[in-house]
N, C-alpha and C positions, 0 to 999 in steps of 0.2 A: 262109602264114605270119601268125600273130597275134602281136601286141603286147599283148594284152589277153586278159581271161579272160569267159567267156561268162556273164552274168548271169540266164540263166533260174531258176536256183534261188533267185536273190534275189527274182525277181518273183512265183515261186509263194509263197514264204513271206511276203512284204510284201502281196499280194493277200488272203491268207488273214486276215490281222490286219486290213485295211482292210475287209473284207466284213463282219466282225463287228461294227465301228463303222457303216458305211453300211446294214447291215440295221435298225438302229436308229431311220432315218428313216422306213421304210414305214408304211402306215398303221396307227394302233394301234387304230382300232375297226374293222376288217374282220371280226372274227369276232363281233360283236355281234349279237344279235336284234334284231327290228324294235323294240320297245319299252324297249329297253336304252341307258343312256348312260354314258361312261364319265368318271369324276371325273379332271379334268387340272387343277385349279387350287384351292387353298384360300386364302382371304384372311381376316384378322381384323383389323377396322377399330375404331377408338375406342379402343383399349387402350393403356396406357402402353407405350411399346416395351420396356422393361425386361423385360416379362414377355410379350410377343407371340411369341416364338420356343418359349418354354416352352409356352405355349398351346396351339400346334398339335400338340404331342404327346398333348394330350387329345382330340384329332379319332380316332374310331375307326379302327383300323388298316385296316377294310376300306374306308374312306372317304379314304384318304390317297393322293395320286396315285402311280402307278405310274413307277418308274425305266423309260424307253423301253426301255432294253437289256436289262433284266430281263424287260420284257412280250414283246418281241420272241423271247426265248428260250423263254418259255412257249408262244407260238404256235407255234415252230419245233418244240420237240421233246415237247410235252404232247398231241400229236394222240390224241383219243380217250381220253385220261387215263390213258395208260400210263406216263409218268414225271411225276418232280416236280423240273423243273429251271426255274429263273427264278422270277416271281411271277406269279399269276393277275390278271387285270383288276380293277380297283376299280370294281366296276358300281356306279351310284348306288343308294341305298336310303333311302327318306324315314324310316323309323324309325331307321336309324344315324345319319342327318344329327341328328335330334330328342335322340339320346342323346347326341351330342358336344355339341350347343347345351348340354344339363343340366351336362355336365362341364367345359365351358369357363368357365360361369358358377359352380358351386362353386369352381374354381380362382381366379378372380378375386377372389370373395369372400374366399377364404382369406388374401388378400394385403392384407387391410384395407379393401377396398372392401365393406362388408357389405351395402350396398343397390344393389350392380351387378346389372343386368338384361341378359341376352344374347338377341339374336333372330337369325334365318337367314334366307337366301335362296338360292333356286336360278338359276341362268341356265344354259340349255341350247342350245348351237350346234352343228349337224352332230354330233350324238351325243356332243358334249364339254361336260360339265357343270362350272361352277365355282360353287364354293360360298361364300358370303360370311357371316362371322359379325360381326354389329355390337354392338358394348359400348357400354352408358351405365354408367359407371363409378360416378358419384355421389361422395360426400365421402370422403375418406381418414380412417379411423378411427386415431387415435392412442393411445397409452398415457399416462394422466395419472399415475398413481402405481402402483407396485409394493411389496408387502410379502407377508410369510410367514407361516405357521402351521404351525411344527415342535415336535412334543409331546417328543422326544428332545432334551436340551440339548446332547449330545455331536453330534449328527446337525445340530442347529442352527449350532452353532458351525464345523462343517466347511463345512456350506452357505455361510454369510456370509463365511468365509475364502477360499472358492475362486470364489464367484459371479462377482466381477469379471473372474477369468481367462477364462471360458468362455462369459457369458451374450451372447446377442444380443438380449435384451431390455432396452431401458432408457426411463425415463421421456422422453416428448417422440418415441419412435421410433413405426413402424410396428405396429401391431397384424397380427401375421402368424403364423398357427397354425403354419406349417414352423419358425418360430424357437420357438414352444412346445415343439414336439416336439425340436427339436435341444437345447434347455436340458434338458428331461427326460432325455435320452440323454446328455448330457454329465455331470449330476450322478451319473446311475446309476454312469458307469464311475468317477467319484471314490470312490462308496461301495465299488466292487468292489475298488478298488486300496488300500483302507483298512482290508481285513479283515473288511468285511460280507458273508459268503459267501451269507445267506439273504436278501437283499435284493433285491426286484424294482420293476420300473418302476410297477406298478400302485399302489405305494403314494404315488407321486407323482401329485398333481392339480393342476389350477388352476380359478379360478372366475375367471370374467370379469364385470363389473358395466358394462354400456354405457350412457351417458347418449346416447340416441338421437338427439335433436336438437343436441346439443353436438358429436356425433363424437368422443366421448373413451371411454376405457376405463380402469376401476381393476381392478387383476389382485393377484390373491392366490394364492400358491403353497403348497400343503398336503402334509405329509408326515405320514402317519399310522404310529403304532408297530403292530407284530403284535398281533395279538389275543390279549388275556389276557397280555400282556408288557408290562413298563413301559418298556422300551427296546429297540432293536435290539442283539442279540448280535455280539460281535466274535470272529472264529475266528483260532486260529494252526496252522501247518503241525506235524503230528506223524511219523510213518514213512512211507516211500514204497516200495513195491513195484514193480519194474521186470519184466515179464515179455516175453521174446522168443520169439515162436512159431516152428515151422519155416516154410520158404519157401511151404508149401502152407497156412499158417494154422492148422494143428493142433500140438496140444500132444502131446508124446510121455511116456511112461511115466518116463522118467528124463530128467533136465536137470542142467545144472551151475548149482549155486546156490551164492551167495558172499554174505556180508554185508559191506558197504562202511560202515566207522564204525557209528555209532547209528541211523543215520536209514535205510539203503539195503538193501533185499535184493534182490538180482539173480539173476534165474532164466532161463536161457538153455536153451531146448528146442531150439535149432538148433546148439547147441555151436559156435558160430562167432564169438561175441564175447566180450572181456573188458570189464570195467566201463568202463575208461577208452577213450574219452571221453564215453561216453554218459552217466554219472554227472554228469561234468564240466558238461554242459549243460543240467542241471535246476537251475532259479534258484530253485526255492522251498526253501528250507533249514529244517531243524528249528528250532522255536521263533519264526520270523517270522512277521508277520502276512500273512494269505492276500490275494494280490494276484494279480487277472486279467490285467495286464499279463506278469506273470511266467510266467504259464500259457501266454499266447500265444506270449513268446519262447521256451519250452522246446520247445513244437511246433515254432517256425519254425526254431530251432537245429539239431533232431533231422532235420527234415527236410533240412537243407542239409548234412549229413553224406553224404546220396546213398547210404545203405546199406539205406535202410528204406521200403518199398513204401507203408505206410500208417502216418501218425503222427498218430494221433488226440490231440484235448485231453486232459490227465491227467484223470481221474476223482477225486471227493473223496467219502469217506464220513465223516459224525461219528463220533467215538468215543463207546461207550456211556455213559460218564461224565458228568458235567456241567461239563468243564473247558474245553467249546468249541473241541476240536482236530479236525484235519482228517487222516485217512489218505490219502494219494496212492495211486492205481492207474495205471500206465502200461504199455498192452499194445501190442508193436510186432511188425509183420511185415516181415521181410526182404526186399530186394529180390534178383534173381539176382545173384549174386556177379559173373560174368562178362558183358560184352557186347561187341559188335563192330557199328561204323557204318561205313559207306561214303558219302563223298560226291564229287561231279562237277561238273565245269564245261566248257563246249566253248565254244570260240571260232571263229568263221569269218568271214572277209574276202577276198573274191576267191581268188586262188591261196595265201592265207595261212590256215591252220587248226591248231588244236590242241585239247588238253583237258588238264584238271587233276583228277587223281584222287587221292581220300586215302583212306585206312583206319585206324580209331581202334580199338585193342583195349584194353579196361578191365577191370581187377580191382579192384572197390570196396573189398575188405576184406582187404588186407595184414595180416598179424601178428594177425589179430581185432581192430584197433583203428580200424576205418575209415580206414586208410590207401589211397590210390588210387595205382595202377601203372596208368600209361598208356604204351602202345607206339603211335607215329604213323609211318606212312609217308606219302609223299606224292610223286608224280610227274607232272611237268609236261612237254610237249612241245610243240614247235612245228614244223609240216610246212611245206615250200613246194612248189609244183605243179612237176614236173618242166617244164613249159613256160617256166618263167620264173627258173630257176636252174641254175647250173653243176654245183650239188651233185647228184650222181647219186641218192644215197639219198631224197632229198627232205626230211630232216630239217634243220630249222635249229638247234635248241638243245634241250637236255634240262636238266632241274633235278630233282634226286632228294634227298629229304630223308627222314633215319629219327632218332626220337629217342625217348627214354625220360625218363618222368618220375615220381618217387615224391612224393605230396601228402600231407601229413600235415596233419588238420584242426585243428593248434593251432600255437602259435608255440614253433619248435624252436632254443633258444639254451642256452648254458651258463649264462645267468643267469636268475633267477626273476624274469619278469614278471607283473604283475597280467594275468590274463585278459582279452584284449580282446575280447569275443564279444557285446556288449550289443546290438548293431547286426548282427551278422553273424558267421559262422563264420570265423575267421581261418585262412591256410593257409601252410604253409611248403614250398616246392618246391624238389626237388633233380632237377635235370635235367641231360641229356647229350645234345646233338644233333650229327648228322654231316649234312653237306650236300655235293653233288656238282653243280656246274654243267660242263655240257659243249657248248661250242661247234664244232662240227664244222669242222676245219680252221684252228682258231684256238686254242682253249686249254680245259684241263681244270683247273677248279678245287675244290680240295677245303678242308673247314673242319670243325674240330671246336669246340664250344662247350660249356662245361660252367660251371654257375652255380647261385646258392642264392637262392630269391625269398621276400620275405616279403608277403603280402596281407592287409590288415586294414581294416576299416572305421571312420572317424571318427564317421561318423554314417550312419543308414540311405542316404543319399543321397551320400555321400563315401567313396570307396575310395583308401587310398594302396598303392602297390605298390613296394617296395624291393627292390634286387637290389644287395647290398655287394660281392660277389665275381662275377666274370663272366672266366672264362679263355678266350680264343679261339685258336686256331692255325689259320694259313691258308695254303695252299701252292697255287701257279699254275704249271702246265707247259704253256709255249705250244708249239705246232705248230712243227717245226723250219724249215719252208717260210715259215710266216707269220712265224718270228722274222726270219728274212733280209730278208724284204721291210720289215718294221717298222724294221729298222736302216739297210737301204738308204734309206727315206724319212726316216731320223732322227724316228722317231715314238716317241721314249724314254719319254714319258709313258705311253704304252698298254702299254709293256713293264714298266713300273713297277708300273702299275695291275692288270695282269692277271697278272703272270708273277712276282712277288716272294713270298718265304716270309715272313710275319709273324706274331709271337707278341706278343700283348698281353692287359694285363688291365685291365678296367674296373667301372664302377658305373654303374646306371640308377636312375630314380626316375619312378614316373608317378603322376598324380593324376587322378582322374575323378569327375566330378560328376554324378548324376541317369542313371547307366547302368540303374539298375531301372526307368527309366520308357520306355524303348525300344521296348517292345512294346505301349505304351497309345496312346491318341488324345487325352490332353491337352494342355494347353500347358506347356511348358516349355523350359529351354533346357539343352543337353547339352556338356559339356566334359571333354577329355582332353588333358592335357600330359605331355610326357615330355622326359627329360634323360639323356643319355648321354655318360659321359664316362671316355675311357679313357688310358692310359699313364703317368699320372702318378706311380703309384707305383713302376714300374720305371723311372722316369726319373731318380728319387730314387735309387734303388738303385743305377743304372748309373754315375750320377755320384759318388755315394759311394765305390764300388768301383773308379772308373776301369777300366771295363770296354773291350774293344776295339772299334773302329769298322770297319763293313764300307767296300767300295770307294767308296760314295756319302757315306762321313763320317757315317753314322748308328751311334748307339749300339748294340750288340747285348748280348742276354741269351742265354746257352746257344748261342752262336753265330747267333743270328737277331736281326736287326732288329727294333723293336718300333713300334707304331703309337701316336701321341699326337693327340688329337681332342676336340672336344666337339661335341655334335650335340642339336639340340632340334626338337620338333615339337608343334605343337598341332593340335587337332580340334574346331572349335566349331562347334555346330549350335542352331538355333533351330526347334521344332517347333510349329505352330500348327494347331489342329484347327478346322474346319468343321461338326462335328457329321455323324452318318451315314457314320463310318468315311472321312469326307474330311479330309485332311491336307495341309499345305504345310511342306516342309522346306528351310531355306537353312543351308548348310554354307560353312566356311571352313576350308581345310586347309593353313597354312604349315609350312614347315621349314628349317632350315639347318644345315649341316656346315661346322667349322672345324678345319683340320688346323694343328698348331703343334709348336715344340718339335723333336721327333725325326720329325716327318712334314711333307712338303710337299704332300702330297695325301691324300684319304680314301682307305680301303682300300677294294676293289671292294665288299664288303659293305654298307658305309655310305653309299654313295651313294643318291641319290634319282633314280627313273625316275617316267616319267608313261605313262598308257594302261593300258587293261584295264577289266575289268567293273565296277571299283568307285571309279573317278575320272575319267578322260578316256575314256568309253566308246566315243566314235568312232574312237579309235585303240587298235591292238593294244598289248600290255605292252612297253615299252621302245623304242617307235617315234615317241615325240615329243619335240621339243626336240633338245638344250638351245637355248633363246632360238628365233633364227632360222636357227640351223643348217641347212643344205641339202645334203644327200648330193650331189646330183647337181653341185651346184657346187663343193664341196670337193674331190671326187674325180675329176670329169671323166668324160664319157662316153668309150667306146672309139672309136668313129668308125669301127668297122670289125667285121667278125666274127669276130675273132682276140682273144681276152682279151690285155690288156696286162697288165704287172706292177700297175699302178695298180687296174685293174678287178678282178681277183683278190682283192687287198687289201681292197677295198671290199666285196666281196662276203663276205670272211671277217669284216669287223668289224661286220656287220649284227647289231645286237641289242646291241652293246657299247659303240657311240660315241655314244649318247644318254642322257648321264646328266648329273647336276648336283649341286654342293653346295647349292644353292636350290631349294625347291619352293614353288609357291602354286597351291591348286586351290581353287576354289570352285563348289559345286553348288548349282541351285536345281531342286527335284521337287515335284511335284503329284501325290498319290495318292488314289483315289477307288474305290469299290466300285462293280463293274459288276453284278455277280449273286450272290444269296448261295449258290444251289445250282447249280454248272454241273459235272455228272457227279461229283458228290461233294465238290467243292471249292468255295470262295469264290473268284470270279474277281474280280480286283482290275486296274485301270489305274493307268497312269502317263505322266506328259510331264515331260521334264527339260532342262535346259540345263546344260553344263558348260564351266567356263571356268579356264585356266590354262596352267602349264608348268612345267619345271625349267630352271635356269640353270647355268653355270659362275659359279664366285666371282671369277675374273678372267679377263681376256683370254687365251685360248689359242690356239694356231697351228693345233692338232688340230681345235678346232672354233670356226671362225670363226663371227662374230656369235652366238656362244653364251653370251656373258658376261651377268651381270645390270647392266642401266642403268636408273636411275629415268626418264631422259626417252626410252626405248624399250621401257618396262613394257608399256603398251598395245599397240605395234605386235607387240611378241614373245608376246603372249597368245593361246592358241588357245581356239577356242570349237566347242562340239558340241551339237547338239540332238538330240532323240528321243523316243520313246515306247514304252510296253513293256506286258506283262501280267505279273501275278504270280497263281500259282495255290497259294490258300493251303489247305492241308490238315490244319492244326491243328499237327501236330508240325513241319513245314518248309513253306517257301515255295520253289517251281519258279519260276525267274525267266527271262522272255525280253525281253531289250530291242533295240532297232533304233535304232542311232544313226547320226547323219550329220555329217560335217565340214562346219561352216558357216563358219568362218574359220581358214585354216591359214599359221601364222607362217612357214614356210620360204620363202613368195612375200614379194613386196613391194608396198607401195602398196594400191590397189584389187584386184589380183590375189589377195589374200588372201582376198578374200570368194567363196570357191570354190562355195558352193552357188547364191549369187546370178547369178554370172557364167557358170556353167557348168552348169545345172540340166537342161538338155538332153542332156546326158552322165550323167545322174545313173544310168541302167539302159541306156545306149548308149555305143558308142564314139564318138569324134570326135577333134579337131583338139588339145583341152586332153590328152586322155589320149594320145594318139600322141605329142606334144611331152614329156611328162612320162616316157614310155617312154624316148625317144631320149636324153635326159638322164640317164636313170639305167640305163643299160645296164651289165650286169656280166661280159658274155662271151658265150658261145653255149652253148645247152642241148644235150642227149643226141640231139635231131633234126639239129642243125647250123643251127638258126635262132636269132636275137637273143634272150638272156636277160638279165631284169633286173627293176625293180620296176615294177608297174603302180599307177596312182593308183585307190584305192576310196573314193568317198563314203560307203560305209556297213559299218558293222560289226555284225554279229548277234553278241549275247552270250547263252549258255543257263548259267544257274547255278541253286544252290540257297543260300536265303537272300537279305535285303535287301543292296542296294550298300551301304548306311550306314544 
């Protein structure tokens, strides 16, 4: 008889991961020849701290110390030079050291230390070399005065008006050649935004007159006129030719040709497009000054339509007359109209395992107007090992979702709004979704949701999403035996939660900041806040019409009670880069739902749950909380091999009774690169800590110790720790995380620190696991042995994409 699950499979998985890290500690110099040394450290001394880290980039790549893990991969997989995995050893080369010294010297001189000198030294010990570059900076040269010499008076006026807005060069400031380059490029962009199509950076030059002994520089910016011309010409936009090739990039003999207004000629060889919305997202209009920013915006917006494979920048040709006008040519290659994508995630923890499979079919060009049709299917299923369950099929629960969305790349309303596409293509989404949640032996819940959503950008970093109308119908059918058990134990709140039929209407609003930076390694903060309010319109209607009430005293519409609630959630993250694809992320994710008016509790779909691959990774989905709720204490053990009514109900309610109206999750994760090339993928690692829980809004008899209290917040907070690997193959990231329960709030006092108190049972059975099993029996299994919940310290998560 076994009251726990063998963990041999765990050991193999974990040992495989650990061996990769342990291997990086082996000798790094073992494959070197007798006269070779490995560069293991580079130090720069005597340089201003502001520039030290940047100066390290000027050390030749072949003389920069290896990442130990990358080097071990190279030694392991590149025998006889047959494979290109990891990084080859950085072998000391005196010529490259001298080259690096010269580059560092030039770099620090470019920062205003014109007299700076750099020397190098090499120390070798046990075939490990340390490079030291010592800098004598000398005096810092500063700008004494700045003047300009610009022949064209219009250009001179434009420069003097805009210089205070962009210039990094100021009297008294550092003489920095990088700032010279920045100013040159900044004014070049100003010219390109104001009609100067023919203007080039080469027209801008600087003359610096340095008084060497006084360490000051007089700076003059010069802009010449074009040869044989008294001024720089200004250009305006004339006609625009839009050509859409067939999907293979070839033009056909016959094409659909449409003239749109006086400016646009629309030629479609694919015969798959209408001018709208392509013409709408071309921002250079006839008669306007040429503006390079609008050229870039046009390219970006047409790319965001997601119907073209190749959107080059528009090209311009001058008209043959002397009117300084530009004809625009834009040639587009369409994407395949239809695509299909499959995604999956696998969860495993002891006897519990499951998967989540999704499929998305996309038609990118409905009605020939770049309207997207998306059909989505998603199936999640969670199993339980037969040795631990009274459920003969082994299926714990299933969640099936199907949805259809029609996405228009513009705002669809009866009103004539100004086109909000300056910072991104807006979208109007009409969607309908069906979901089926099935818990064997307990309930089957179905819901239909229909909504209209508008997404638009306030700036490049700020996105608004507004759902003015959301109609939801949900229905629960409780298993007859479970219904009788719930009634017998007076668990009326669960009957209402999962068994009621609800019709409600609502509205949602979401605001997101810096979502466009999520795949970058810059320093930024991310914010996403959402508000969901439902039932207020129906409340007003039912009160005005004095509609009938149901047996619980709730107003109904069309014979169904409706839900009334407000729900808010925030996702706030801080991203900090340490360079070299090393990144630290701190995340805070609170939420609260408040039923009111016609509701005394949230409907099932609006509650919060904790656990899973994206928040509390050491727990399976729906298995944490609420608060300090302990299922073993709340339901009680069977005390025998014969299942009692209470035990059967406990088994039926698994994954249903651990919810809350309040959520608070926080995560901290450090991500780093392990190998540039690991069988064709970038191999990255992560270490993380997750903390949080869900709580009931009020004290509930069904969830003892599950309510939120400030004086018990820390005591009822769970903590998980872990590590993971990410395999980045550019178009998706495959993720493996191993997470461990560190602090489990279902216990009390010092017993909560499960990983510290019971580390000896991490991969072995023991008294703690046996006691937990005894307290959490649910009956007998198919072999006649005791069945129940086993305690698992570790949770493996396999998935696609980052957790957040």
